[in-house]
Steps between C-alpha positions, in 0.01 A plus 500: 500500500480839654699586812181526709409143397845375593485677839158353562632149423801546724292629791239226473695263729572760767304532816352845571743546788795422270417803285521728800782327696717269294605182678835528673728276698412432862651747737479259792840387637594134493405329826784482747597187692400669823161597362431147379603357840268741680208407269562134567502555877178699480343225284596228750374693799171565326472134405556393862238745623245364249573141599468580867171686438355206316615255769350715778175527310484122478590465867825321431736740671 
C-alpha cells in the first residue's frame, strides 16, 4: 500500500471536525459540593413552582 492509501484508511473513521481540532480532554472542572447543592436547591424550587402552577390551574390551591 502506498502512504496516501494508508492515510486515507486511517482518516476514514474521523469526523471532519476531528481533522481540524483533535479531540481533547474536557477542560471543565469537576463539580464542587457547593455547586451540586445549589443545583439541587434550584431544582426543588422549580419543581415546587411547577406543582403550584398546575394546582392553581386546576383550582385546587
